[in-house]
C-alpha positions in Angstrom: 15.6 -46.1 -66.6 16.5 -48.9 -64.2 13.2 -49.5 -62.6 11.9 -53.1 -62.3 9.2 -53.7 -64.8 7.4 -56.0 -62.4 6.7 -53.1 -60.1 4.6 -51.6 -62.9 2.1 -54.4 -62.7 1.7 -53.9 -58.9 0.9 -50.3 -59.4 -2.0 -50.5 -61.8 -4.3 -48.8 -59.3 -1.8 -46.1 -58.6 -1.3 -45.4 -62.3 -5.1 -45.1 -62.8 -5.3 -42.7 -59.9 -2.4 -40.8 -61.4 -4.2 -40.3 -64.7 -7.1 -38.7 -62.8 -4.7 -36.5 -60.8 -2.9 -35.5 -64.0 -6.2 -34.4 -65.6 -7.0 -32.3 -62.5 -3.5 -30.8 -62.5 -3.9 -29.9 -66.1 -7.2 -28.3 -65.5 -5.8 -26.3 -62.5 -3.0 -25.0 -64.8 -5.4 -24.1 -67.6 -6.3 -20.6 -68.6 -10.0 -21.7 -69.0 -12.1 -19.8 -66.6 -14.6 -22.7 -66.5 -11.9 -25.2 -65.3 -13.2 -27.3 -62.3 -12.1 -26.2 -58.9 -10.8 -28.6 -56.3 -9.0 -28.5 -52.9 -5.3 -28.3 -53.8 -1.9 -27.9 -52.4 -0.8 -26.4 -55.7 1.4 -27.7 -58.4 5.0 -27.5 -59.4 5.9 -26.9 -63.1 9.1 -28.2 -64.4 10.1 -26.6 -67.8 11.6 -28.8 -70.5 15.2 -27.6 -69.8 14.8 -28.0 -66.0 15.1 -30.8 -63.4 12.7 -32.0 -60.7 14.0 -30.7 -57.4 14.1 -32.6 -54.1 16.3 -32.0 -51.1 18.1 -33.9 -48.3 17.7 -32.5 -44.8 20.1 -34.2 -42.5 22.8 -33.7 -39.9 25.9 -33.1 -42.0 28.1 -31.1 -39.6 29.9 -34.4 -38.8 31.0 -35.5 -42.3 31.7 -39.0 -40.9 28.3 -39.3 -39.3 25.1 -41.0 -40.2 23.4 -38.0 -41.6 26.1 -37.4 -44.2 26.1 -41.1 -45.0 22.4 -41.0 -45.6 22.7 -38.0 -47.9 25.1 -40.1 -50.1 22.5 -42.9 -50.1 19.8 -40.4 -51.2 22.0 -39.4 -54.2 22.7 -43.0 -55.0 19.0 -43.9 -55.0 18.2 -41.0 -57.3 20.9 -42.2 -59.7 19.6 -45.8 -59.6 16.0 -44.7 -60.1 16.7 -42.6 -63.2 14.6 -39.9 -64.9 10.9 -39.3 -64.3 8.9 -38.8 -67.5 12.2 -37.9 -69.2 13.2 -35.3 -66.5 16.3 -35.6 -64.4 15.9 -35.4 -60.6 18.3 -33.1 -58.7 19.0 -33.3 -54.9 20.8 -30.0 -54.8 22.9 -29.0 -51.9 22.1 -30.8 -48.7 20.8 -28.8 -45.7 22.2 -29.3 -42.2 19.6 -29.4 -39.5 22.2 -29.8 -36.8 20.0 -32.1 -34.7 18.3 -29.1 -33.1 15.0 -27.4 -33.3 16.6 -24.2 -34.5 18.5 -26.1 -37.2 15.4 -27.8 -38.4 13.4 -24.6 -38.6 16.2 -22.6 -40.4 16.8 -25.4 -42.9 13.1 -25.8 -43.6 12.7 -22.0 -44.2 15.6 -22.1 -46.7 14.0 -25.0 -48.6 10.6 -23.4 -48.7 12.1 -20.3 -50.2 12.7 -22.4 -53.3 9.2 -23.0 -54.6 10.4 -25.6 -57.0 11.2 -28.2 -54.4 8.6 -31.1 -54.3 9.7 -33.1 -51.3 12.4 -33.7 -48.7 14.2 -36.7 -47.4 14.9 -36.1 -43.7 15.3 -34.8 -41.1 17.9 -37.0 -39.3 16.7 -36.1 -35.8 13.3 -36.0 -34.3 14.0 -32.7 -32.5 14.6 -31.1 -35.9 11.4 -32.6 -37.3 9.3 -31.0 -34.7 10.1 -27.6 -36.2 10.7 -28.6 -39.8 7.6 -30.7 -40.5 4.9 -28.1 -39.8 6.7 -25.6 -42.1 7.4 -28.0 -44.9 4.0 -29.6 -44.7 2.3 -26.2 -44.5 4.1 -25.3 -47.7 2.5 -28.3 -49.5 5.7 -30.4 -49.5 6.2 -33.9 -48.1 9.1 -35.0 -46.0 10.1 -38.7 -45.5 12.5 -39.3 -42.7 14.7 -42.3 -42.7 15.7 -42.0 -39.0 13.2 -40.0 -36.9 11.7 -42.5 -34.4 9.9 -40.4 -31.8 6.3 -41.5 -31.2 5.4 -37.8 -30.9 5.7 -37.3 -34.6 3.1 -39.8 -35.8 0.7 -41.6 -33.4 0.2 -43.8 -30.4 -0.2 -46.8 -32.8 -3.8 -47.1 -31.6 -5.5 -44.7 -33.9 -4.8 -41.3 -32.3 -2.5 -38.7 -33.7 0.5 -37.7 -31.5 1.3 -34.2 -30.3 3.5 -33.2 -33.2 1.9 -35.0 -36.1 1.3 -33.0 -39.2 0.0 -34.0 -42.6 2.8 -34.4 -45.2 5.2 -36.1 -42.7 6.2 -39.7 -43.3 9.0 -42.0 -42.2 10.6 -45.3 -43.1 12.2 -45.5 -39.6 10.4 -47.5 -36.9 8.2 -45.8 -34.2 10.0 -45.9 -30.8 7.0 -47.5 -29.2 8.4 -50.6 -30.8 12.0 -49.9 -29.7 10.9 -49.3 -26.1 9.2 -52.7 -26.1 12.3 -54.3 -27.6 14.6 -52.9 -24.9 12.1 -53.9 -22.1 11.7 -57.4 -23.4 15.5 -57.9 -23.8 16.2 -56.8 -20.2 13.2 -58.5 -18.6 12.8 -61.7 -20.6 16.3 -62.4 -22.0 18.4 -61.1 -19.2 16.0 -61.7 -16.4 16.4 -58.3 -14.9 13.7 -56.7 -12.7 15.1 -53.3 -11.8 16.1 -50.5 -14.2 17.0 -46.8 -14.1 16.7 -44.3 -16.9 18.6 -41.2 -17.9 17.4 -38.9 -20.7 17.8 -35.4 -21.9 14.2 -34.3 -22.1 13.7 -33.8 -25.8 11.1 -35.3 -28.0 13.4 -38.2 -29.0 15.2 -39.2 -25.8 12.1 -38.7 -23.5 9.8 -40.4 -26.0 12.1 -43.5 -26.1 12.6 -43.4 -22.3 8.8 -43.3 -21.7 8.2 -46.1 -24.2 10.7 -48.2 -22.4 9.4 -47.4 -18.9 5.8 -48.3 -19.8 6.8 -51.5 -21.5 9.2 -52.6 -18.7 6.5 -52.0 -16.0 3.9 -53.9 -18.1 6.3 -56.9 -18.0 6.5 -56.7 -14.2 9.8 -54.8 -14.0 10.4 -51.8 -11.6 11.8 -48.4 -12.6 14.1 -47.5 -9.7 14.6 -43.9 -10.8 14.7 -41.5 -13.7 16.9 -38.4 -14.3 16.7 -35.7 -16.9 19.9 -34.0 -17.7 21.0 -31.2 -20.1 22.1 -32.6 -23.4 25.5 -30.8 -23.1 26.1 -32.0 -19.5 29.6 -33.4 -18.8 29.4 -34.1 -15.1 27.1 -37.0 -14.6 28.4 -38.1 -11.3 25.5 -36.5 -9.2 22.8 -38.1 -11.4 24.5 -41.5 -11.5 25.0 -41.4 -7.7 21.4 -40.6 -7.1 20.3 -43.4 -9.4 22.7 -45.9 -7.9 21.1 -45.4 -4.5 18.1 -47.5 -5.4 20.3 -50.4 -6.8 19.3 -50.7 -10.4 20.5 -53.8 -12.4 20.4 -51.9 -15.7 20.6 -48.3 -16.8 18.9 -47.3 -20.0 20.4 -44.1 -21.5 18.8 -42.7 -24.6 20.9 -39.5 -24.5 23.1 -37.2 -26.6 26.6 -38.3 -27.5 28.1 -35.7 -25.1 26.1 -37.2 -22.2 26.7 -40.7 -23.3 30.5 -40.2 -23.3 30.3 -38.7 -19.8 28.2 -41.7 -18.5 30.5 -44.4 -19.9 33.5 -42.6 -18.5 32.2 -41.8 -15.1 29.8 -44.7 -14.2 32.5 -47.2 -13.3 33.7 -44.8 -10.6 30.3 -44.4 -9.0 29.6 -46.7 -6.1 26.8 -49.1 -7.0 27.2 -48.5 -10.7 30.2 -50.7 -11.3 28.3 -53.8 -12.5 25.1 -52.1 -13.8 24.3 -53.2 -17.4 24.4 -50.2 -19.7 22.0 -50.1 -22.7 21.2 -47.2 -25.1 19.2 -46.6 -28.2 19.9 -46.0 -31.9 20.9 -42.4 -31.4 24.3 -43.6 -30.1 24.9 -46.3 -32.8 27.8 -44.1 -34.0 31.2 -45.1 -35.0 32.9 -42.4 -33.1 31.1 -43.2 -29.9 31.5 -46.9 -30.2 35.2 -46.6 -30.8 35.6 -45.4 -27.2 37.1 -48.2 -25.1 34.7 -47.4 -22.3 31.7 -48.4 -24.5 32.8 -52.1 -24.7 30.3 -54.3 -22.9 27.4 -52.0 -23.6 24.2 -53.0 -25.4 22.7 -50.9 -28.2 19.1 -51.1 -29.6 18.4 -50.0 -33.1 16.8 -50.9 -36.5 17.4 -54.3 -38.0 20.2 -53.9 -40.5 20.5 -57.5 -41.7 18.5 -57.0 -45.0 19.7 -60.2 -46.6 18.8 -60.2 -50.3 15.9 -57.8 -49.9 15.3 -55.9 -53.1 13.9 -52.5 -53.7 11.2 -52.8 -56.3 11.6 -49.4 -57.8 15.3 -49.9 -58.8 15.5 -53.7 -58.8 18.6 -53.4 -56.7 19.2 -55.7 -53.7 20.7 -54.7 -50.4 24.1 -56.2 -51.2 24.1 -54.5 -54.6 23.3 -51.1 -53.1 26.1 -51.6 -50.5 28.5 -52.6 -53.2 27.6 -49.5 -55.3 28.0 -47.2 -52.3 31.4 -48.7 -51.4 32.6 -48.5 -55.0 31.8 -44.8 -55.2 32.7 -43.6 -51.7 35.4 -46.1 -50.8 33.8 -47.2 -47.5 30.5 -48.6 -46.3 27.8 -46.3 -45.0 28.1 -45.7 -41.3 24.4 -44.9 -40.7 22.2 -47.6 -39.2 19.4 -46.2 -41.3 21.1 -46.4 -44.8 18.5 -48.8 -46.1 15.7 -46.7 -44.8 17.2 -43.7 -46.6 17.3 -45.6 -49.9 13.7 -46.8 -49.6 12.5 -43.3 -48.5 14.0 -41.8 -51.6 12.5 -44.2 -54.0 9.1 -43.9 -52.4 9.3 -40.1 -52.9 10.3 -40.6 -56.5 7.5 -43.1 -57.1 5.0 -40.6 -55.6 6.3 -37.8 -57.9 6.1 -40.0 -61.0 2.5 -41.1 -60.2 1.4 -37.6 -59.5 2.8 -35.8 -62.6 2.1 -35.5 -66.3 3.1 -33.4 -69.3 1.1 -30.2 -70.0 2.0 -27.7 -72.7 5.6 -28.8 -72.8 6.2 -28.8 -69.0 6.0 -31.5 -66.4 3.2 -30.7 -63.9 3.5 -32.3 -60.4 0.5 -32.2 -58.2 1.5 -31.8 -54.6 -1.7 -33.3 -53.2 -1.2 -36.2 -55.5 2.2 -36.9 -54.0 0.6 -37.2 -50.5 -2.2 -39.3 -51.8 0.2 -41.8 -53.3 2.2 -42.0 -50.1 -0.9 -42.4 -48.1 -1.8 -45.4 -50.2 1.5 -47.2 -50.1 0.9 -50.9 -49.2 3.2 -53.9 -49.7 6.0 -51.9 -51.3 9.1 -54.1 -51.5 12.0 -52.2 -50.0 15.5 -53.0 -48.8 14.2 -52.9 -45.2 11.3 -55.2 -46.0 7.7 -54.8 -47.0 6.6 -51.2 -46.5 3.0 -50.1 -45.7 2.2 -46.5 -44.6 -0.5 -46.1 -41.9 -2.8 -43.1 -41.5 -0.2 -41.0 -39.6 2.9 -41.5 -41.8 4.5 -44.5 -40.1 5.8 -46.6 -43.0 8.7 -48.3 -41.2 9.2 -52.0 -40.7 8.9 -52.5 -36.9 11.9 -54.8 -36.4 14.4 -53.9 -33.8 17.5 -55.6 -32.7 19.9 -55.4 -29.7 23.6 -55.7 -30.3 26.3 -56.4 -27.8 29.3 -54.2 -28.3 32.4 -56.4 -27.6 35.3 -54.7 -29.4 35.8 -50.9 -29.7 38.6 -51.5 -32.2 36.2 -53.3 -34.6 32.9 -51.4 -34.6 31.6 -53.1 -37.7 31.9 -56.5 -36.0 29.9 -55.2 -33.0 27.3 -53.7 -35.2 26.7 -57.2 -36.7 26.7 -58.8 -33.2 22.9 -59.0 -32.7 22.0 -60.8 -29.5 18.2 -60.2 -29.6 15.7 -59.5 -32.3 12.2 -58.0 -31.8 9.2 -58.1 -34.1 5.7 -57.4 -32.9 
């Protein structure tokens, strides 16, 4: 195995807890009628000739997109981590959630049908998580998303659960309450702008981010001149842009689908009053295909910090540059996802949780599902590629650092991705 021996020392408490969980798991599997009873989510037995099963739930329809890139990172992290108690870990075939509620629900149902699956890395999109998380969590599994950012999935960061929070859901991505503040501070404090308009598509991701920005911008003394909700498949944005231009915004924040984003950048220059408005969007449009459009030059994009330096994942001992090099060696190109580091760390957290919550019993590996959650609930100070990871009471484990990039060259997207002009950290 390739895990860093130093991480063992830091996990003494987790190991001791694991011993207790293992004893309980063994008792639960025993044929002894007098075995102690306890609240349980059940166990997964892995026979000597079988492998531990996890799954990746991502957007994979677009093979060049971030979801497919993250699936590759998951597989790489599993390889780097190595066997658990002598058992291989299999990711199996990835499941496409299509960045839709129906896709999330359908994929979750397929995963649940295989009772051997312990946990899931994903989904890619917050709208898919709204449907997938209750099903997977209800089946006793955990899911750790590298890229869901909607506040509605975890909490208000002040101790209250959000509308769609469910036990068993975790994420290494940031909460968009931070991203909303980052965009607001960039526009208000760095650019000196006081008037902004917003377009969103009404779903849990785009409206959640829009609302976070609106609240933060107004708290800083800015004015929201108007908001418009449009269909995520809309292609004629002239009416909405015309209405928003009427109140003379200085900036337009557009957390939208790619279809709507393409329409906005193509049509805004032709709308009176929109010619010189600053366009800024969120991490959902940090996409090579979108950023390659000439019309996107001059835009600003907010998203997760991707400058990991020499940060090292304590489970595998690999640094961010080493992981990138391994990815490029195998796939021939760098990952296109802005959340590739988050996917790597999410995978190793799941594997650590499985290892700490499993033990041998009568020739099989017994994995305690409740133990997996208990381990993740207790994660604190875990050294990941994205930085130091600590999970709060509602599954937010991400490092809340957000940056804004200025997109200067549609023919050189990697250079623009690296062109950070503002960094936010609470």
